[in-house]
N, C-alpha and C positions, 0 to 999 in steps of 0.2 A: 505931923502924921502920927508920931509915937503917942502923943497925948490922946489923940482920937482913938487909937487902938486900945489903950489902957482904959479909957472912959467906956468904950463899948463892951469890953470884957467885964468890967465891974457892973455895968447895967444889966448884962445877961447872966450875972453871977457865975462867970467862968474864970478859970485861972489859966495863966500862960506858963507852960513848963513841960517837964517830962514825967510828971506824977502819974500819968495814965499808964506808964510802962509796968507798974506793979498790979494793975487791975486785970481781972480775968478777961480774956479776949472773946470767948464765946463764939468762935468760928473755927471751922475745920480747914485743914490744908491738904490739898490733893497730893497724893503720892509723897508723903513726908519721908525723907531719908533718915530722920531721927524720930524716935518715938515721941508723939505729941498728942495731948488730949485737949479738947476745946475749952476746958476750964483753966488751962494754964495762962499765965500772964502774957501781955503783949510783947514783952521783951523776949520771952521764950519763942513766941510765934515768929518774931523777926529773925531769930537765930535759926529756926527750923526752915523758914522760907528762903534763907540765903543760899543754901546749896541748890535749891530748885532754880533760883534766878541765875546762878552761875552756870548751871547746866544749859539753860536756854541761851545765855550769852555765848557760851562756847560753841553750841550748835550753829547759832546765827553767824558768828565770825567764820567758822569753818565753811559754811555754805557761801558766804560772801566772798571769801578768798577763792573758792572753787569757781565762782562765776567769773572771776578775773583770769582764770587759767587760759593758757594758749592751746590746751588740749580741747578739741571740739567736743568730744564725748563727755568729758568732765564738766565743761561749761554748760552743755545742754541738760545734763542730769541735775546740776545744781539749779538751773533755771526752773526745772519742773518742781 
């Protein structure tokens, strides 16, 4: 399988690695917690997007725990 991957990458004139992290991302990030311009590299975009992802995960975990609550009101509010 490895030979097949390397053969196809050579055929398509593509490289395998993390070299793309230095190239400009050219996309925006909604509600960035850190200042970000769309011309910054992919590496910076990943770092800026990390707090957004953590915020979503925290909210999801909180709601999930609330749905397991013994309190009827908390459980119903979390379900909504």
